[in-house]
C-alpha positions in Angstrom: 1.8 5.0 27.5 1.7 1.8 25.6 -1.5 1.2 23.7 -2.1 -2.5 23.8 -4.8 -2.6 21.1 -4.9 -0.1 18.3 -6.1 0.2 14.7 -4.3 2.0 11.9 -5.7 3.0 8.5 -3.5 3.7 5.5 -3.5 3.6 1.7 -1.8 0.9 -0.4 -1.0 1.2 -4.1 -0.9 -1.9 -6.4 1.3 -1.3 -9.5 1.2 -3.0 -12.9 3.2 -6.0 -11.6 0.9 -6.6 -8.6 3.4 -5.2 -6.1 2.0 -3.4 -3.1 3.5 -0.3 -1.5 2.1 2.1 1.1 1.5 5.7 0.3 3.1 8.6 2.1 2.3 12.2 1.9 4.4 14.2 -0.5 6.9 16.8 0.9 4.3 19.6 0.5 1.5 17.6 2.0 -0.8 18.0 -1.0 -0.7 14.5 -2.3 0.7 11.0 -2.0 3.6 9.0 -3.3 4.5 5.3 -3.2 6.9 4.1 -0.5 8.2 0.6 0.3 8.9 1.8 3.9 5.8 0.9 5.9 6.8 3.2 8.8 6.6 6.2 6.4 3.0 5.7 5.3 0.4 8.3 6.1 -1.9 7.1 8.9 -5.6 8.2 8.9 -7.5 8.7 12.1 -10.7 7.0 10.9 -11.8 4.5 8.3 -14.0 7.2 6.6 -11.0 9.4 6.1 -9.0 6.5 4.5 -11.9 5.5 2.4 -12.5 9.0 1.1 -8.8 9.4 0.3 -8.8 6.1 -1.5 -11.8 7.2 -3.7 -10.1 10.5 -4.5 -6.8 8.9 -5.4 -8.4 6.3 -7.7 -10.3 9.2 -9.4 -7.0 11.0 -9.9 -5.4 7.8 -11.3 -8.3 7.4 -13.7 -8.2 11.0 -14.8 -4.4 10.7 -15.6 -4.8 7.3 -17.2 -2.8 5.5 -14.6 -3.5 1.7 -14.3 -2.4 1.6 -10.6 -5.1 0.7 -8.1 -5.4 2.2 -4.6 -6.9 0.3 -1.6 -7.2 1.3 2.0 -5.9 -1.0 4.7 -6.9 -1.6 8.3 -4.0 -2.7 10.5 -4.8 -4.2 13.9 -2.1 -4.1 16.4 -2.4 -6.3 19.6 0.4 -6.2 22.1 0.7 -9.0 24.6 2.7 -8.6 27.8 4.9 -11.5 29.0 6.8 -12.0 32.3 10.5 -13.1 32.4 9.5 -16.8 32.2 7.6 -16.3 28.9 4.2 -16.6 30.6 1.4 -14.2 29.5 1.1 -11.6 32.2 -2.2 -9.8 31.6 -3.9 -7.6 34.0 -7.3 -9.2 34.6 -10.1 -6.7 35.0 -12.8 -7.7 37.5 -16.0 -8.9 35.8 -18.8 -6.4 36.3 -21.2 -7.4 39.0 -24.4 -8.9 37.7 -27.6 -7.5 38.9 -29.9 -10.0 40.6 -32.7 -11.2 38.5 -36.1 -10.5 40.1 -38.0 -13.5 41.4 -41.4 -14.2 39.9 
C-alpha cells in the first residue's frame, strides 16, 4: 500500500568541512557510520528515538574528541496522485456532518 504522507527520522553527521552525510547502522548493528547514500540511513520510528540516539552519538564523539556534530532530521514525504492529463486526482473525503446548533 502506498503511504501518501509519511514522516521519517534519521541522523546526520556534519564533518569538519561542513559536509553532511546520513548515518547507517554498522554491520553488527551496535553503532553508526557515515554514508553518502541516503537510502542506506537508519530510520527511527519516532522523534524521541532519533533524539536519544543523537544525544548518545554526540556524547561518544565528545568522549573520543571527535569534532563531528550529529543532528537528527525529520523528513516529510507527501505523494500527490495525478491522472494521465497531469491533473491532480485526489480522493476527496466527505466533510463530517456538522451537528445542528441549538436554538436559544
